[in-house]
Backbone bond lengths (Angstrom), bond angles and torsions (degrees), N, CA, C in turn:
res aa  C-N    CA-C-N  psi(-1)  N-CA   C-N-CA  omega(-1)  CA-C   N-CA-C  phi
1 M - - - 1.444 - - 1.512 109.65 -
2 S 1.252 115.63 132.06 1.436 122.44 178.50 1.546 111.88 -88.24
3 L 1.306 117.60 120.63 1.422 119.05 179.98 1.511 114.03 -102.80
4 K 1.251 119.81 120.41 1.426 125.70 178.60 1.550 109.35 -111.05
5 K 1.297 116.56 157.10 1.479 120.79 171.61 1.454 108.09 -80.35
6 W 1.315 116.56 138.02 1.441 123.47 -179.83 1.511 109.76 -125.05
7 S 1.370 118.14 140.87 1.437 120.51 170.39 1.470 108.06 -85.52
8 L 1.333 116.89 156.00 1.464 120.45 179.66 1.474 107.74 -63.08
9 D 1.309 123.52 -37.44 1.488 124.50 177.41 1.512 111.73 -55.11
10 K 1.319 114.04 -45.48 1.492 119.23 -174.75 1.581 106.78 -70.03
11 V 1.285 117.19 -42.14 1.488 121.77 178.26 1.525 110.54 -59.98
12 K 1.376 114.77 -47.06 1.498 119.58 179.45 1.569 110.09 -62.05
13 F 1.290 118.18 -44.22 1.429 120.16 179.75 1.529 109.30 -62.34
14 L 1.365 118.00 -46.00 1.420 119.81 -177.23 1.494 109.87 -60.04
15 M 1.385 116.91 -46.60 1.459 119.56 178.63 1.438 118.42 -60.10
16 S 1.321 111.72 -37.02 1.501 116.83 178.77 1.539 114.94 -71.81
17 H 1.300 115.13 -19.39 1.466 123.58 178.66 1.505 113.68 -119.94
18 I 1.288 116.47 27.21 1.458 122.22 -174.09 1.564 114.24 -57.06
19 E 1.288 115.34 -32.60 1.472 119.01 -179.86 1.510 114.55 -71.97
20 D 1.375 117.59 -29.12 1.396 116.14 -175.65 1.528 117.86 -133.10
21 F 1.329 114.57 10.31 1.463 122.84 -174.75 1.520 110.14 -84.86
22 V 1.290 118.35 118.98 1.454 121.99 -179.53 1.535 107.07 -142.12
23 D 1.311 117.30 128.68 1.467 122.57 170.33 1.586 107.23 -148.02
24 E 1.307 114.55 -176.81 1.454 120.49 -175.20 1.536 115.10 -81.83
25 D 1.332 120.86 -7.99 1.416 118.80 -170.48 1.587 112.74 -97.93
26 G 1.233 117.92 29.66 1.461 122.66 177.78 1.468 118.47 92.85
27 S 1.398 116.23 3.12 1.410 116.91 -179.77 1.469 113.81 -74.36
28 Q 1.303 117.89 -21.42 1.504 121.37 176.26 1.523 107.99 -67.27
29 A 1.256 118.80 -37.76 1.481 121.89 179.03 1.539 107.46 -70.01
30 V 1.317 118.87 -39.88 1.475 121.03 178.13 1.567 108.88 -60.52
31 R 1.304 116.47 -41.90 1.430 120.19 -175.61 1.567 108.49 -67.16
32 R 1.325 117.28 -42.28 1.451 122.25 -175.32 1.534 107.74 -66.94
33 V 1.318 118.71 -43.29 1.433 121.64 -178.20 1.541 110.02 -65.73
34 A 1.367 114.88 -43.32 1.458 117.49 178.09 1.514 113.41 -61.91
35 Q 1.305 116.16 -38.38 1.465 117.60 -177.42 1.528 110.63 -69.24
36 D 1.333 118.55 -33.24 1.447 121.07 -176.59 1.500 114.41 -93.11
37 F 1.329 117.86 -2.84 1.484 119.56 -171.82 1.517 114.34 -71.60
38 Q 1.234 118.28 134.49 1.447 128.54 174.12 1.536 108.47 -137.40
39 A 1.351 114.84 112.08 1.491 115.87 -178.11 1.521 110.26 -63.22
40 S 1.307 115.86 139.98 1.448 122.52 178.84 1.459 110.49 -91.95
41 S 1.306 115.62 147.85 1.485 118.95 177.94 1.568 107.60 -107.71
42 D 1.280 117.52 14.05 1.477 123.27 -175.66 1.519 112.75 -94.91
43 I 1.304 119.24 35.59 1.441 122.89 -177.89 1.482 114.34 -66.39
44 A 1.359 116.34 -21.20 1.478 119.77 179.62 1.536 112.07 -63.80
45 N 1.308 119.08 -23.40 1.450 121.09 179.60 1.574 113.78 -88.60
46 L 1.316 115.46 2.80 1.454 118.68 175.43 1.518 109.53 -86.19
47 S 1.325 118.74 124.10 1.494 120.27 -172.17 1.528 111.76 -79.87
48 Q 1.370 114.99 -32.17 1.480 117.42 -177.32 1.515 108.98 -156.29
49 L 1.375 114.11 156.69 1.410 119.92 177.62 1.526 112.97 -105.06
50 A 1.330 117.45 -29.57 1.481 119.20 -176.92 1.524 108.31 -103.19
51 L 1.270 114.40 140.98 1.445 121.00 178.46 1.496 111.25 -107.64
52 S 1.297 118.51 -5.03 1.459 124.26 178.60 1.454 112.47 -121.90
53 E 1.319 119.75 -176.50 1.435 124.81 176.96 1.519 109.22 -67.21
54 P 1.377 122.44 142.59 1.381 124.79 179.58 1.483 116.21 -63.94
55 E 1.407 115.91 -21.32 1.425 119.61 -177.29 1.561 111.50 -84.29
56 T 1.299 118.97 -11.74 1.457 117.24 -176.02 1.537 111.20 -75.12
57 R 1.332 113.98 158.65 1.488 120.46 -177.44 1.448 110.94 -65.74
58 E 1.359 118.08 -27.88 1.490 123.23 -176.02 1.549 112.70 -81.60
59 A 1.293 119.56 -14.56 1.448 122.53 -177.07 1.453 117.11 -54.29
60 P 1.411 122.36 -46.40 1.388 122.66 175.33 1.525 116.30 -56.81
61 F 1.344 111.86 -44.05 1.496 118.46 176.99 1.477 111.59 -62.67
62 R 1.328 118.20 -46.12 1.479 122.39 -178.18 1.549 111.37 -60.26
63 V 1.329 113.70 -36.41 1.461 116.01 178.03 1.558 110.46 -67.62
64 L 1.321 114.26 -45.76 1.508 117.36 176.04 1.540 112.00 -55.48
65 E 1.290 114.94 -47.40 1.476 123.77 179.88 1.561 110.29 -54.53
66 R 1.267 117.68 -41.33 1.495 120.48 -179.18 1.481 113.39 -80.00
67 L 1.363 116.88 -11.81 1.481 118.84 175.60 1.502 114.23 -84.85
68 I 1.346 116.47 -15.53 1.443 121.38 -172.36 1.559 115.44 -51.67
69 P 1.317 119.35 -40.57 1.487 117.94 -178.26 1.557 113.19 -69.27
70 Y 1.274 120.30 -13.76 1.405 124.83 -173.63 1.486 118.96 -105.02
71 Y 1.325 118.48 -2.69 1.448 121.55 -179.94 1.511 108.03 -142.31
72 E 1.354 115.04 150.54 1.447 122.49 177.09 1.510 115.43 -60.47
73 F 1.365 110.18 -46.46 1.507 118.37 174.03 1.521 109.05 -153.19
74 G 1.307 113.86 159.69 1.503 118.53 177.78 1.456 110.56 -160.83
75 F 1.336 118.49 161.25 1.402 129.24 179.56 1.471 114.60 -128.64
76 L 1.270 118.57 140.37 1.422 125.41 172.19 1.580 106.60 -101.56
77 S 1.269 119.26 120.51 1.413 124.16 174.69 1.498 109.84 -113.82
78 Q 1.325 115.03 135.35 1.457 120.72 -178.15 1.500 108.47 -131.16
79 K 1.291 115.46 143.85 1.449 123.55 177.54 1.529 112.63 -83.56
80 S 1.336 113.50 132.22 1.491 117.76 -178.33 1.535 110.26 -66.07
81 I 1.267 116.56 154.58 1.522 123.14 -174.94 1.504 109.14 -84.64
82 S 1.321 120.64 -1.40 1.438 124.78 -178.44 1.506 108.61 -64.37
83 V 1.305 118.53 125.08 1.469 121.04 178.40 1.520 109.14 -74.59
84 E 1.289 121.58 -41.06 1.439 123.97 -176.52 1.562 112.21 -78.44
85 N 1.292 120.34 -20.11 1.412 123.61 178.97 1.477 113.99 -144.45
86 P 1.386 118.41 67.51 1.434 122.36 -178.21 1.502 112.32 -72.16
87 T 1.340 117.24 97.55 1.458 123.24 -177.31 1.508 111.85 -110.60
88 W 1.381 115.34 148.51 1.448 120.82 177.95 1.527 109.50 -93.14
89 W 1.345 114.22 138.28 1.473 120.19 -175.49 1.529 109.85 -133.27
90 I 1.232 117.78 139.11 1.519 121.01 166.66 1.505 106.81 -79.58
91 T 1.347 115.68 120.93 1.430 121.20 -176.89 1.537 113.20 -109.76
92 H 1.288 116.63 -26.76 1.474 126.50 -179.69 1.508 111.87 -141.75
93 F 1.331 115.65 149.40 1.445 116.32 170.75 1.564 110.41 -152.60
94 F 1.302 113.92 158.11 1.458 116.61 172.89 1.524 111.12 -124.21
95 W 1.313 116.11 155.66 1.445 120.79 -179.23 1.543 106.67 -148.86
96 R 1.310 117.49 123.92 1.472 125.17 179.09 1.555 111.88 42.99
97 G 1.319 116.50 49.16 1.448 122.67 171.96 1.515 114.77 90.78
98 N 1.338 119.97 -2.63 1.421 125.24 -178.98 1.547 112.61 -110.18
99 L 1.320 114.68 132.84 1.442 121.34 -177.77 1.507 110.91 -102.90
100 F 1.338 116.48 134.82 1.486 123.18 178.66 1.511 110.20 -126.50
101 H 1.347 114.76 136.29 1.410 121.44 174.58 1.519 102.77 -106.61
102 L 1.342 116.13 122.31 1.482 120.38 -177.29 1.519 108.60 -82.50
103 T 1.389 112.05 138.86 1.503 114.59 175.54 1.455 108.85 -63.42
104 L 1.344 117.31 159.53 1.435 119.91 -176.33 1.505 115.65 -58.56
105 E 1.359 115.59 -35.55 1.485 119.69 178.91 1.539 112.22 -73.71
106 D 1.316 118.61 -13.79 1.449 119.63 -177.59 1.565 111.62 -109.95
107 Q 1.277 118.25 5.12 1.431 120.38 175.35 1.529 111.05 -63.55
108 L 1.275 116.07 140.80 1.478 119.82 -174.57 1.489 114.08 -101.30
109 E 1.308 117.08 132.78 1.466 121.36 -179.69 1.593 102.75 -82.21
110 V 1.416 108.44 133.52 1.477 115.36 -176.14 1.572 107.05 -133.77
111 Q 1.285 117.88 29.57 1.434 122.21 -177.69 1.507 114.00 -52.51
112 K 1.311 119.83 -39.36 1.449 121.50 -176.68 1.535 111.12 -80.07
113 Y 1.341 120.01 -7.10 1.447 120.98 -178.67 1.534 110.33 -101.77
114 I 1.292 116.83 -1.57 1.467 117.13 -179.75 1.520 111.45 -91.82
115 P 1.267 118.39 111.61 1.433 120.44 -179.91 1.521 114.88 -80.86
116 S 1.287 118.69 153.75 1.456 123.56 176.14 1.529 105.47 -85.08
117 I 1.369 115.11 91.82 1.453 118.46 -178.78 1.484 106.57 -133.36
118 T 1.332 114.93 162.08 1.465 122.03 178.12 1.547 106.74 -90.83
119 P 1.370 116.30 166.76 1.453 120.69 178.30 1.561 110.63 -59.53
120 L 1.258 121.04 -20.06 1.454 122.81 -176.67 1.509 111.72 -86.29
121 E 1.355 116.02 -9.59 1.537 119.59 -179.11 1.442 111.12 -99.72
122 V 1.328 113.91 158.90 1.465 124.51 173.02 1.512 105.90 -137.30
123 R 1.306 116.00 132.67 1.499 123.22 173.87 1.498 108.71 -104.61
124 K 1.277 119.78 148.25 1.498 122.46 176.31 1.512 110.79 -135.43
125 G 1.330 110.83 154.66 1.454 122.91 178.59 1.520 112.56 -156.55
126 K 1.281 117.47 176.39 1.449 121.79 176.66 1.535 112.05 -77.90
127 A 1.345 115.80 124.28 1.508 116.11 -174.29 1.515 111.61 -65.41
128 P 1.394 122.07 -38.53 1.465 118.28 -177.71 1.561 110.58 -62.42
129 L 1.340 119.72 -37.86 1.402 123.04 178.63 1.564 112.48 -63.51
130 F 1.331 113.62 -42.68 1.489 121.65 176.17 1.541 108.63 -56.26
131 L 1.390 114.21 -52.41 1.410 117.55 -175.63 1.577 110.89 -64.47
132 K 1.269 114.99 -41.43 1.522 117.54 177.01 1.542 112.57 -60.33
133 G 1.289 117.85 -36.45 1.488 124.15 -179.53 1.467 107.90 -63.82
134 L 1.376 119.59 -36.92 1.419 124.78 -176.17 1.564 111.20 -91.94
135 N 1.336 118.71 5.82 1.504 121.54 -174.59 1.479 109.72 58.77
136 L 1.287 119.41 36.61 1.472 122.12 175.15 1.475 113.14 -119.14
137 D 1.369 115.03 30.96 1.468 118.97 -177.02 1.494 113.50 -71.75
138 F 1.364 115.49 0.81 1.493 118.00 172.56 1.543 110.23 -76.76
139 I 1.348 118.11 -13.67 1.439 120.39 173.69 1.512 109.74 -75.38
140 E 1.298 116.48 119.43 1.450 123.30 -179.37 1.568 112.05 -64.37
141 C 1.342 115.96 129.35 1.399 121.01 167.36 1.525 111.84 -157.52
142 P 1.288 117.66 139.13 1.492 119.00 177.49 1.511 108.57 -57.67
143 K 1.398 113.07 150.48 1.465 117.85 -175.71 1.517 112.43 -68.13
144 E 1.361 119.40 -19.93 1.443 121.57 176.56 1.521 113.78 -85.95
145 S 1.276 117.08 -2.00 1.542 121.84 -178.89 1.611 106.37 -61.72
146 E 1.298 111.30 141.02 1.428 121.28 173.12 1.533 109.34 -111.08
147 I 1.370 114.92 151.51 1.424 119.01 177.39 1.527 104.70 -121.30
148 F 1.309 115.93 141.74 1.446 124.38 -175.12 1.570 107.40 -123.06
149 V 1.369 113.86 140.18 1.451 120.38 179.88 1.494 107.65 -113.06
150 L 1.376 115.56 125.57 1.422 120.06 172.93 1.518 106.32 -120.90
151 R 1.318 115.15 142.66 1.458 118.43 -177.62 1.536 108.64 -132.87
152 P 1.283 116.79 84.96 1.509 121.53 -174.78 1.475 115.19 -71.39
153 T 1.384 118.78 -23.49 1.408 121.82 -179.63 1.579 107.64 -138.26
154 S 1.325 116.45 171.86 1.393 121.10 -177.10 1.578 109.78 -75.73
155 H 1.291 118.65 -4.94 1.487 121.84 -178.30 1.501 113.19 -129.23
156 T 1.371 117.75 6.63 1.509 119.98 -175.05 1.506 106.93 -136.85
157 A 1.368 115.60 130.37 1.511 118.65 171.27 1.511 107.64 -137.89
158 Y 1.279 115.60 152.33 1.424 125.48 176.68 1.514 110.86 -120.18
159 F 1.357 114.04 136.00 1.495 119.93 171.71 1.539 104.59 -113.88
160 L 1.297 114.49 120.58 1.481 118.73 -176.49 1.560 110.60 -125.48
161 A 1.294 116.42 129.21 1.496 122.90 -174.10 1.534 110.93 -111.14
162 T 1.311 113.69 136.33 1.434 118.16 174.85 1.532 111.26 -149.81
163 N 1.280 116.53 157.20 1.463 119.78 171.92 1.569 108.70 -122.95
164 L 1.335 112.88 33.24 1.453 120.64 174.89 1.540 108.81 -62.92
165 P 1.285 119.02 137.81 1.491 124.02 -179.12 1.548 108.80 -62.77
166 A 1.288 114.78 151.60 1.506 124.77 -175.03 1.561 112.08 -53.31
167 P 1.298 122.67 -41.48 1.472 119.90 -178.26 1.524 112.40 -56.45
168 W 1.268 118.40 -34.06 1.525 123.11 -176.42 1.505 112.55 -99.17
169 L 1.348 117.31 -20.32 1.426 122.30 -172.35 1.532 113.54 -57.88
170 E 1.350 115.05 -53.78 1.467 120.10 -175.51 1.483 112.48 -56.20
171 T 1.318 117.27 -46.34 1.489 124.24 178.78 1.562 109.57 -60.07
172 H 1.333 113.38 -49.09 1.489 119.89 -176.82 1.475 109.27 -60.83
173 L 1.309 120.55 -46.20 1.446 124.60 179.96 1.527 112.25 -65.73
174 E 1.321 119.97 -41.27 1.414 123.97 -178.21 1.536 109.10 -67.50
175 E 1.347 117.42 -39.91 1.500 121.71 175.74 1.605 108.00 -64.06
176 T 1.286 116.42 -45.10 1.478 119.51 178.09 1.554 109.79 -58.17
177 R 1.316 117.70 -47.54 1.494 119.25 -178.55 1.473 109.95 -61.36
178 K 1.320 119.13 -40.63 1.441 122.94 -177.08 1.539 109.68 -64.12
179 L 1.365 117.60 -45.00 1.415 124.84 -177.10 1.536 111.36 -69.97
180 V 1.296 116.52 -38.18 1.528 118.50 177.42 1.496 107.86 -66.75
181 N 1.319 118.63 -46.66 1.486 118.83 -177.69 1.579 110.82 -65.71
182 K 1.310 114.19 -37.79 1.538 117.89 174.17 1.488 112.98 -58.53
183 A 1.317 115.37 -35.92 1.470 119.01 -177.59 1.560 110.17 -70.44
184 F 1.333 115.89 -21.04 1.475 118.69 175.43 1.497 110.90 -110.08
185 N 1.290 118.76 23.89 1.479 126.89 174.79 1.526 113.95 64.19
186 F 1.305 120.03 41.87 1.428 122.73 174.60 1.508 109.06 -107.82
């Protein structure tokens, strides 16, 4: 998969024209993947999420990349390394099977959405309200979709959205939590 940096304006335009938007820079492939996407509930059969060492800079991104088939959309949030202003930013996200790396100037501050939780905890909320709070309500999601926050390290958090029915949701989420924590050696 080729990963390019995307501005939020370009992502918003693409999503609002997903049915008919085609150009030469890969958007046709994005459209095709989004149209055919169906989130899998079979995460229990995934043996690992990380393919590299947990201490590498790429580990959080690799974990997000491996979660794509199992959630409608998701965000990777990382804490800045600034000692005087440690702020949380969304750096990457996926939607309906497509992965986007936000340009530095378009990364979103999500400080107020990062809960103080341990790697064993998961927080949940309504996905449409979360998107609206970030001014990302152009991202399609059913109104019954829920978003879950996992925080496997002190500097990495994942927001994962699904509209999986309740009978399967608890198991799906627990398997995700275990795999994410395993990726970071918990």
